[in-house]
Kinemage of the C-alpha trace (Angstrom):
@kinemage 1
@onewidth
@group {chain A} dominant
@subgroup {mainchain}
@vectorlist {calphas} color= white
{ca met a 1} P -3.188 -99.707 34.481
{ca asn a 2} L -4.040 -96.153 32.233
{ca ile a 3} L -6.628 -95.222 35.072
{ca glu a 4} L -4.323 -95.653 37.422
{ca leu a 5} L -1.694 -93.397 35.993
{ca lys a 6} L -4.390 -90.773 34.900
{ca lys a 7} L -5.425 -90.578 38.938
{ca ile a 8} L -1.757 -90.374 39.830
{ca asp a 9} L -1.416 -87.562 37.152
{ca ala a 10} L -4.438 -85.760 38.799
{ca ile a 11} L -2.844 -85.312 41.855
{ca ile a 12} L 0.163 -84.392 40.851
{ca val a 13} L -1.721 -81.661 38.859
{ca val a 14} L -3.614 -80.461 42.256
{ca ala a 15} L -1.007 -80.864 44.250
{ca leu a 16} L 1.363 -78.600 42.318
{ca ile a 17} L -1.778 -75.765 41.576
{ca val a 18} L -1.813 -76.059 45.861
{ca ile a 19} L 1.739 -75.551 46.396
{ca ser a 20} L 1.759 -72.893 43.925
{ca gly a 21} L -1.510 -70.663 45.218
{ca phe a 22} L 0.698 -70.729 48.933
{ca val a 23} L 3.923 -69.625 47.193
{ca leu a 24} L 1.797 -66.800 45.071
{ca ala a 25} L -0.409 -65.872 48.155
{ca tyr a 26} L 2.767 -65.398 50.196
{ca ala a 27} L 4.414 -63.018 47.596
{ca gly a 28} L 1.358 -61.197 47.495
{ca tyr a 29} L 0.710 -62.332 43.752
{ca trp a 30} L -2.537 -63.338 44.796
{ca asp a 31} L -5.248 -61.122 47.039
{ca val a 32} L -6.429 -64.047 49.809
{ca gln a 33} L -8.803 -63.661 52.655
{ca asp a 34} L -7.188 -60.997 55.455
{ca asp a 35} L -7.421 -63.624 58.016
{ca tyr a 36} L -4.780 -66.099 56.244
{ca lys a 37} L -2.732 -63.201 54.522
{ca phe a 38} L 0.911 -62.578 55.578
{ca lys a 39} L 0.483 -59.275 57.471
{ca pro a 40} L 4.010 -57.897 57.958
{ca ile a 41} L 4.469 -55.730 60.791
{ca ser a 42} L 5.452 -51.785 60.448
{ca asp a 43} L 4.936 -48.596 62.200
{ca pro a 44} L 2.142 -46.397 61.174
{ca ile a 45} L 2.783 -43.249 59.211
{ca ile a 46} L 2.689 -40.166 61.084
{ca tyr a 47} L 1.553 -36.879 59.135
{ca glu a 48} L 2.735 -33.827 60.701
{ca glu a 49} L 0.389 -30.991 60.874
{ca ala a 50} L 1.298 -27.390 59.613
{ca glu a 51} L 1.694 -25.081 61.969
{ca pro a 52} L -1.458 -22.030 62.560
{ca glu a 53} L -0.432 -18.930 61.283
{ca pro a 54} L 0.214 -16.488 63.985
{ca ile a 55} L -2.370 -14.116 64.792
{ca pro a 56} L -1.306 -10.358 65.045
{ca pro a 57} L -2.459 -8.326 68.532
{ca asn a 58} L -5.812 -6.157 67.684
{ca ser a 59} L -6.574 -3.241 68.957
{ca gln a 60} L -8.837 -2.659 71.731
{ca ile a 61} L -11.801 -0.098 70.111
{ca pro a 62} L -14.890 1.233 72.135
{ca ser a 63} L -18.182 0.044 70.724
{ca leu a 64} L -19.508 2.936 70.132
{ca leu a 65} L -17.173 3.206 67.232
{ca arg a 66} L -18.840 -0.078 65.839
{ca ala a 67} L -22.234 0.342 65.643
{ca ile a 68} L -24.574 2.198 63.076
{ca ser a 69} L -28.147 2.625 62.926
{ca pro a 70} L -30.789 2.464 59.739
{ca glu a 71} L -30.076 6.335 59.864
{ca asp a 72} L -26.650 6.193 59.544
{ca glu a 73} L -27.168 4.030 56.444
{ca gly a 74} L -29.597 6.167 54.600
{ca lys a 75} L -29.250 9.573 52.427
{ca his a 76} L -27.428 12.555 54.332
{ca phe a 77} L -27.503 14.728 51.454
{ca his a 78} L -30.641 16.229 51.900
{ca lys a 79} L -29.178 18.446 54.800
{ca ala a 80} L -28.259 21.693 54.082
{ca ser a 81} L -24.865 21.076 55.829
{ca ile a 82} L -23.964 18.396 53.774
{ca asn a 83} L -23.003 18.786 50.048
{ca arg a 84} L -21.083 15.387 49.211
{ca glu a 85} L -21.918 11.315 49.859
{ca trp a 86} L -21.279 8.342 48.452
{ca trp a 87} L -22.221 4.637 48.760
{ca tyr a 88} L -19.220 2.292 47.899
{ca tyr a 89} L -19.174 -1.514 46.994
{ca thr a 90} L -15.997 -3.405 45.880
{ca ala a 91} L -14.943 -7.190 45.967
{ca val a 92} L -12.711 -9.599 44.629
{ca phe a 93} L -13.520 -12.805 43.122
{ca asp a 94} L -12.201 -16.111 44.682
{ca glu a 95} L -11.284 -19.506 43.005
{ca ser a 96} L -14.702 -20.816 43.336
{ca ser a 97} L -15.958 -18.324 40.903
{ca glu a 98} L -16.073 -18.173 37.020
{ca leu a 99} L -14.509 -15.194 37.474
{ca pro a 100} L -11.710 -15.673 39.495
{ca gly a 101} L -9.164 -13.168 40.598
{ca trp a 102} L -11.277 -10.180 39.087
{ca ala a 103} L -11.906 -7.127 41.418
{ca val a 104} L -15.144 -5.077 40.726
{ca ser a 105} L -15.671 -1.323 41.975
{ca ile a 106} L -19.061 0.088 42.039
{ca ser a 107} L -20.136 3.946 43.804
{ca phe a 108} L -22.835 5.767 43.808
{ca asn a 109} L -21.455 9.326 44.111
{ca his a 110} L -23.551 12.330 45.554
{ca met a 111} L -20.888 15.203 44.237
{ca ala a 112} L -20.608 18.695 45.298
{ca trp a 113} L -21.752 21.245 42.092
{ca gly a 114} L -18.228 22.555 42.130
{ca asp a 115} L -16.036 18.931 42.702
{ca leu a 116} L -16.318 18.808 38.863
{ca leu a 117} L -15.893 22.575 37.827
{ca gly a 118} L -17.441 23.334 34.782
{ca thr a 119} L -19.520 20.075 34.013
{ca leu a 120} L -22.356 21.287 36.203
{ca lys a 121} L -22.841 17.333 36.249
{ca pro a 122} L -22.324 16.435 39.829
{ca asp a 123} L -23.909 12.857 39.795
{ca leu a 124} L -21.222 10.366 39.868
{ca met a 125} L -21.287 6.718 38.944
{ca ile a 126} L -18.761 3.887 38.560
{ca val a 127} L -18.752 0.777 37.554
{ca thr a 128} L -15.059 -0.916 36.863
{ca leu a 129} L -14.459 -4.225 36.575
{ca his a 130} L -11.034 -5.760 35.763
{ca gly a 131} L -9.148 -9.545 35.499
{ca pro a 132} L -5.843 -10.816 36.057
{ca asn a 133} L -4.937 -10.974 32.158
{ca gly a 134} L -5.743 -7.314 31.728
{ca glu a 135} L -9.444 -7.908 31.218
{ca glu a 136} L -11.189 -4.489 31.531
{ca tyr a 137} L -15.046 -3.587 31.764
{ca gly a 138} L -16.762 -0.753 32.903
{ca gly a 139} L -15.654 3.301 33.728
{ca leu a 140} L -17.367 6.155 35.312
{ca ile a 141} L -20.136 8.538 34.127
{ca asn a 142} L -21.273 11.942 35.428
{ca lys a 143} L -24.308 12.956 34.432
{ca glu a 144} L -26.502 16.488 35.298
{ca arg a 145} L -28.477 17.205 38.721
{ca gly a 146} L -32.053 18.352 38.160
{ca phe a 147} L -34.224 19.711 39.686
{ca gly a 148} L -37.924 19.915 40.789
{ca leu a 149} L -41.070 17.305 38.764
{ca leu a 150} L -40.040 18.327 35.673
{ca lys a 151} L -35.882 16.967 35.852
{ca gln a 152} L -34.962 14.677 38.607
{ca pro a 153} L -32.005 14.127 39.564
{ca thr a 154} L -29.871 11.188 38.138
{ca leu a 155} L -28.940 9.750 41.647
{ca glu a 156} L -31.810 9.724 43.993
{ca ala a 157} L -31.926 8.393 47.607
{ca asp a 158} L -33.562 7.583 50.650
{ca thr a 159} L -34.172 6.765 54.016
{ca pro a 160} L -33.464 4.884 56.449
{ca gly a 161} L -31.194 2.055 55.354
{ca val a 162} L -29.252 1.949 52.022
{ca ser a 163} L -31.565 2.916 48.894
{ca val a 164} L -30.094 4.567 46.270
{ca thr a 165} L -30.615 4.376 42.376
{ca phe a 166} L -28.386 5.815 38.874
{ca glu a 167} L -31.118 5.386 36.175
{ca lys a 168} L -31.220 1.719 35.900
{ca ser a 169} L -28.980 0.833 38.564
{ca trp a 170} L -29.693 0.833 42.512
{ca ala a 171} L -28.149 -0.416 45.835
{ca glu a 172} L -30.819 -1.397 48.679
{ca gly a 173} L -30.636 -3.438 51.873
{ca leu a 174} L -29.941 -2.994 56.063
{ca ala a 175} L -27.045 -4.071 57.510
{ca pro a 176} L -25.607 -6.968 57.529
{ca gln a 177} L -26.628 -7.356 54.007
{ca trp a 178} L -27.076 -5.721 50.657
{ca his a 179} L -28.108 -5.973 46.973
{ca val a 180} L -26.222 -4.165 44.257
{ca his a 181} L -27.581 -3.887 41.067
{ca val a 182} L -25.641 -2.436 37.839
{ca glu a 183} L -27.356 -1.939 34.371
{ca asp a 184} L -25.963 0.535 32.562
{ca glu a 185} L -25.619 0.966 28.668
{ca asp a 186} L -23.675 5.047 29.456
{ca ile a 187} L -20.685 3.420 31.559
{ca asp a 188} L -19.155 1.113 28.377
{ca glu a 189} L -20.204 1.528 25.350
{ca glu a 190} L -18.365 -0.932 23.796
{ca his a 191} L -19.857 -4.124 26.507
{ca glu a 192} L -23.092 -5.391 27.961
{ca ile a 193} L -22.211 -5.142 31.378
{ca ile a 194} L -24.960 -6.058 34.281
{ca ile a 195} L -23.774 -7.052 37.910
{ca asp a 196} L -26.031 -8.132 40.460
{ca leu a 197} L -24.286 -9.091 43.616
{ca glu a 198} L -25.526 -9.641 46.910
{ca phe a 199} L -23.284 -8.284 50.048
{ca phe a 200} L -23.038 -9.608 53.370
{ca ala a 201} L -21.333 -8.523 56.359
{ca pro a 202} L -20.259 -11.337 58.997
{ca ser a 203} L -18.805 -8.182 61.549
{ca asp a 204} L -20.198 -4.742 62.556
{ca pro a 205} L -18.607 -1.511 60.882
{ca tyr a 206} L -15.601 0.399 61.921
{ca trp a 207} L -16.353 4.173 61.912
{ca thr a 208} L -13.032 5.560 60.192
{ca phe a 209} L -14.053 9.385 60.684
{ca gly a 210} L -16.875 11.088 62.730
{ca ser a 211} L -16.995 14.607 64.016
{ca arg a 212} L -18.890 13.706 66.545
{ca ala a 213} L -17.895 11.439 69.681
{ca leu a 214} L -21.826 10.173 70.130
{ca gln a 215} L -24.276 10.422 67.673
{ca lys a 216} L -22.393 10.357 64.871
{ca thr a 217} L -25.398 9.908 62.214
{ca lys a 218} L -25.110 14.173 63.236
{ca ser a 219} L -21.888 14.153 61.992
{ca thr a 220} L -20.982 16.293 58.935
{ca leu a 221} L -18.007 14.597 58.198
{ca ala a 222} L -18.592 10.696 58.769
{ca ser a 223} L -17.305 7.324 56.771
{ca tyr a 224} L -17.918 3.366 58.124
{ca thr a 225} L -16.470 0.114 56.693
{ca phe a 226} L -17.606 -3.018 56.700
{ca phe a 227} L -14.772 -5.412 55.891
{ca gly a 228} L -14.629 -9.248 54.546
{ca cys a 229} L -18.062 -9.451 53.471
{ca asn a 230} L -19.411 -12.609 51.344
{ca val a 231} L -20.206 -11.705 47.966
{ca thr a 232} L -22.109 -13.547 46.082
{ca gly a 233} L -23.943 -13.228 42.251
{ca thr a 234} L -23.787 -12.889 38.700
{ca val a 235} L -21.668 -10.962 36.190
{ca arg a 236} L -22.909 -10.819 32.716
{ca leu a 237} L -20.579 -9.992 30.351
{ca asp a 238} L -21.740 -9.158 26.410
{ca gly a 239} L -24.296 -11.678 26.995
{ca val a 240} L -22.467 -14.628 28.816
{ca glu a 241} L -23.496 -14.791 32.549
{ca his a 242} L -20.932 -15.751 35.051
{ca thr a 243} L -21.541 -17.022 38.741
{ca val a 244} L -18.913 -15.638 41.392
{ca thr a 245} L -18.307 -15.835 44.885
{ca gly a 246} L -15.484 -13.384 46.878
{ca ser a 247} L -14.693 -11.457 50.216
{ca gly a 248} L -15.668 -7.636 49.769
{ca tyr a 249} L -16.328 -4.480 51.452
{ca his a 250} L -18.971 -1.171 51.926
{ca glu a 251} L -18.146 2.076 52.679
{ca his a 252} L -20.187 4.946 53.263
{ca thr a 253} L -19.135 8.623 53.659
{ca trp a 254} L -20.247 11.896 53.580
{ca thr a 255} L -18.636 15.210 54.297
{ca pro a 256} L -19.830 18.799 54.968
{ca ile a 257} L -20.612 22.122 52.672
{ca thr a 258} L -18.059 23.632 54.598
{ca met a 259} L -15.215 21.450 53.112
{ca leu a 260} L -14.572 22.555 49.522
{ca lys a 261} L -12.848 21.208 46.947
{ca gly a 262} L -9.478 22.448 47.402
{ca phe a 263} L -9.301 21.382 51.434
{ca ile a 264} L -8.731 17.779 49.937
{ca lys a 265} L -6.299 18.058 47.016
{ca glu a 266} L -5.765 14.064 46.366
{ca trp a 267} L -6.897 10.611 47.557
{ca asp a 268} L -5.474 6.970 47.836
{ca trp a 269} L -8.042 4.058 48.992
{ca cys a 270} L -7.561 0.652 48.329
{ca gln a 271} L -9.293 -2.202 50.106
{ca ile a 272} L -7.444 -5.346 50.084
{ca thr a 273} L -8.384 -9.172 49.971
{ca leu a 274} L -5.390 -11.257 50.719
{ca asp a 275} L -4.735 -14.881 49.977
{ca asn a 276} L -4.502 -15.964 53.737
{ca gly a 277} L -8.029 -14.444 54.076
{ca trp a 278} L -7.037 -11.476 56.124
{ca asn a 279} L -8.408 -7.968 54.884
{ca ile a 280} L -6.335 -4.592 54.579
{ca tyr a 281} L -8.676 -1.231 54.485
{ca tyr a 282} L -6.347 1.700 53.615
{ca ser a 283} L -7.296 5.334 53.046
{ca asn a 284} L -5.289 8.290 52.873
{ca tyr a 285} L -7.039 11.923 52.413
{ca lys a 286} L -4.056 14.773 51.420
{ca leu a 287} L -4.217 18.337 52.512
{ca lys a 288} L -1.181 18.903 50.562
{ca ser a 289} L -0.863 18.577 47.131
{ca thr a 290} L 1.804 16.439 45.151
{ca ile a 291} L 0.768 16.843 41.818
{ca leu a 292} L 3.762 19.835 41.507
{ca asp a 293} L 6.336 18.668 44.662
{ca ser a 294} L 7.047 14.831 44.528
{ca lys a 295} L 8.389 14.627 47.778
{ca glu a 296} L 5.575 13.647 50.504
{ca thr a 297} L 4.995 14.154 53.982
{ca lys a 298} L 5.011 11.608 56.599
{ca phe a 299} L 2.358 13.313 58.648
{ca asn a 300} L -0.959 11.924 57.523
{ca pro a 301} L -3.574 12.684 60.151
{ca leu a 302} L -6.660 11.610 57.708
{ca gly a 303} L -4.329 8.503 57.069
{ca thr a 304} L -6.172 4.951 58.109
{ca leu a 305} L -4.878 1.390 57.739
{ca ile a 306} L -7.270 -1.504 59.155
{ca leu a 307} L -6.197 -5.231 59.236
{ca thr a 308} L -8.399 -7.649 60.405
{ca thr a 309} L -7.640 -11.551 60.398
{ca asp a 310} L -11.013 -12.363 60.623
{ca asn a 311} L -13.617 -10.596 58.315
{ca gly a 312} L -13.691 -7.776 60.916
{ca lys a 313} L -14.728 -9.275 63.905
{ca thr a 314} L -11.559 -8.300 65.613
{ca leu a 315} L -9.001 -5.093 64.009
{ca thr a 316} L -5.445 -3.819 64.284
{ca val a 317} L -5.742 -0.218 63.702
{ca leu a 318} L -2.243 1.501 62.824
{ca glu a 319} L -2.330 4.966 63.204
{ca asp a 320} L 1.442 6.082 62.098
{ca ile a 321} L 1.377 5.916 58.605
{ca asp a 322} L 3.823 6.664 56.059
{ca ala a 323} L 3.326 6.564 52.739
{ca thr a 324} L 5.341 7.647 49.526
{ca ile a 325} L 4.597 7.235 45.797
{ca lys a 326} L 7.350 5.714 44.701
{ca lys a 327} L 6.646 6.597 41.010
{ca ser a 328} L 3.952 8.632 39.348
{ca glu a 329} L 2.714 8.742 35.657
{ca lys a 330} L 1.351 12.136 33.714
{ca phe a 331} L -1.796 11.385 32.515
{ca asp a 332} L -1.557 13.279 29.044
{ca asp a 333} L 1.692 14.785 28.491
{ca lys a 334} L 0.367 17.522 25.825
{ca ile a 335} L -2.722 18.599 27.229
{ca phe a 336} L -2.243 18.151 30.955
{ca leu a 337} L 1.085 18.124 32.098
{ca his a 338} L 0.618 18.406 35.888
{ca val a 339} L -1.630 15.446 36.954
{ca lys a 340} L 0.239 12.863 37.671
{ca met a 341} L -1.402 9.307 39.097
{ca pro a 342} L 0.240 6.647 41.338
{ca lys a 343} L 2.458 4.202 39.825
{ca ser a 344} L 3.438 2.360 43.044
{ca ile a 345} L 2.289 3.189 46.578
{ca ser a 346} L 4.885 2.354 49.352
{ca ile a 347} L 3.352 2.453 52.723
{ca ser a 348} L 4.999 1.423 56.232
{ca ala a 349} L 2.995 1.435 59.322
{ca lys a 350} L 2.911 1.097 62.997
{ca pro a 351} L 0.552 2.064 66.317
{ca gly a 352} L 0.589 6.008 66.864
{ca val a 353} L 1.966 7.873 70.220
{ca ile a 354} L -1.721 7.419 72.022
{ca gln a 355} L -1.672 3.271 70.981
{ca pro a 356} L 0.764 2.160 73.824
{ca leu a 357} L -0.898 -1.083 74.525
{ca ile a 358} L -0.394 -2.555 70.911
{ca lys a 359} L 2.937 -0.494 70.723
{ca ser a 360} L 4.123 -2.548 72.889
{ca tyr a 361} L 4.136 -5.717 70.327
{ca asn a 362} L 6.118 -3.828 67.890
{ca ile a 363} L 3.940 -4.423 65.414
{ca glu a 364} L 5.068 -3.025 61.996
{ca leu a 365} L 3.420 -2.968 58.575
{ca asp a 366} L 4.827 -2.716 54.845
{ca leu a 367} L 2.806 -2.777 52.194
{ca asn a 368} L 3.368 -2.110 48.396
{ca ile a 369} L 0.357 -1.555 46.108
{ca gln a 370} L 1.144 -1.531 42.576
{ca pro a 371} L -2.044 -0.850 40.860
{ca glu a 372} L -1.818 -3.081 37.232
{ca asn a 373} L -4.983 -2.834 35.653
{ca thr a 374} L -6.981 0.455 35.546
{ca tyr a 375} L -9.618 2.402 34.466
{ca asp a 376} L -8.351 6.642 33.738
{ca lys a 377} L -10.268 9.425 33.754
{ca leu a 378} L -9.131 13.009 33.372
{ca trp a 379} L -11.384 15.811 33.361
{ca arg a 380} L -8.992 18.549 31.778
{ca leu a 381} L -9.817 22.037 31.835
{ca pro a 382} L -11.429 23.549 33.939
{ca thr a 383} L -12.111 20.418 36.136
{ca tyr a 384} L -8.154 19.834 36.594
{ca thr a 385} L -8.987 16.377 37.975
{ca gly a 386} L -7.835 12.934 37.719
{ca met a 387} L -9.076 9.381 39.166
{ca lys a 388} L -7.315 6.078 38.517
{ca ile a 389} L -9.630 3.084 39.712
{ca gly a 390} L -9.222 -0.605 39.217
{ca arg a 391} L -7.345 -3.821 40.330
{ca ser a 392} L -3.554 -3.703 41.977
{ca ser a 393} L -1.209 -6.327 43.067
{ca ile a 394} L -0.319 -6.104 46.934
{ca thr a 395} L 2.937 -7.591 48.442
{ca gly a 396} L 4.405 -6.625 52.167
{ca lys a 397} L 4.855 -8.182 55.319
{ca leu a 398} L 3.824 -8.284 58.967
{ca thr a 399} L 6.157 -8.198 61.808
{ca trp a 400} L 5.548 -8.035 65.628
{ca asn a 401} L 6.282 -9.836 68.951
{ca asp a 402} L 3.981 -11.779 70.196
{ca val a 403} L 3.547 -12.263 74.360
{ca glu a 404} L 6.227 -14.046 75.075
{ca gly a 405} L 8.278 -11.495 73.184
{ca ile a 406} L 8.619 -14.169 70.211
{ca ser a 407} L 9.404 -12.275 66.932
{ca gln a 408} L 6.843 -13.427 64.407
{ca glu a 409} L 6.674 -12.519 60.507
{ca val a 410} L 3.586 -13.109 57.730
{ca glu a 411} L 4.491 -12.467 54.236
{ca leu a 412} L 1.498 -11.196 52.550
{ca glu a 413} L -0.020 -11.190 49.190
{ca gly a 414} L -2.952 -10.441 47.831
{ca ile a 415} L -5.408 -7.909 45.229
{ca gly a 416} L -6.274 -5.129 45.940
{ca ser a 417} L -9.448 -2.380 44.502
{ca thr a 418} L -7.555 1.015 44.235
{ca trp a 419} L -9.208 4.316 43.546
{ca ser a 420} L -7.162 7.189 43.223
{ca met a 421} L -7.869 11.043 42.938
{ca arg a 422} L -5.381 14.152 42.365
{ca ala a 423} L -6.843 17.822 41.657
{ca leu a 424} L -4.417 20.803 40.848
{ca val a 425} L -7.126 23.533 42.486
């Protein structure tokens, strides 16, 4: 009798376990094989893809304005007709870098003897490194230019290709790739700075200036720029090395001996990397000083503004430029009252009268350049020259009508490497 009761109890326990298992499985508390699991019917989730950002129209540019030779990249100041030349490299480091949002500017400058009047030091080098939280390294230094075997120039260059040195710093290479190395104790006496960067240009450059329609390497006034360069390398600050990547520019310019210092009263450059991957290049050389007159002319024959959405493969060139310095600040109120530098530059640009094709799209760019972390250099009497170089925040918008006549608008934000110069005489 006891044995039969035990069997009945066991059967009841097993039945309860089986029934409980089915209940739990049906309720979803117990995972069973997919073949036996209850599968509710539901509609698949559809994720909507974000609409791609509209692309503005680009300019039709002759191929001769987008081609350079190794001789173009080399030195020109050995010619009697040319007295200034500089090789300029800038970059903004991206989020994958160990210095995200930092901006670097490097320039090797062979200046004319009279540019820094009274210093007798026309060989100049610029190395500035600025972070988003006020970090600042580097500066500007100008040194003597020797002659002959006993004393060589501080800045030396060769050709073909880029081959320029300034003491322990140098740049070398041939398009589309250059290696730039900076190591100079005099530029920043408070910090150790060693910068080693590779620049690779994915697209051809653009001649922003050239006094000859053909064979621009023979021009006495010429400048070309590479846009959207891939930049990789290292930055060593006070013994700590940082790996960096980003987007940058390479510019090369030379001017004739007939262009005296007083011919160009001031300039503003800004090489911009936008958050959406686009790039904007802006330069403006002014024949009329605004140091004593705060009003600006809307006629800028030497102004340049270029937008690219694909790292320089296609370009949108806007020739009608209205640039206004909203505010200005005095370098030194007590010593030099007249030298004022840009604190904010407002730009409105659209196609010029000789750009009817792109003008038909009603394209217009509004841009605000706000220098926020810069290195300032003032040469007092008798030079009367000031420079402001560093990192700027960029805001603005681009508007146009597409091929169907639909209005398009893109908000712009980014970081710019800026260089402004003001000369009283």
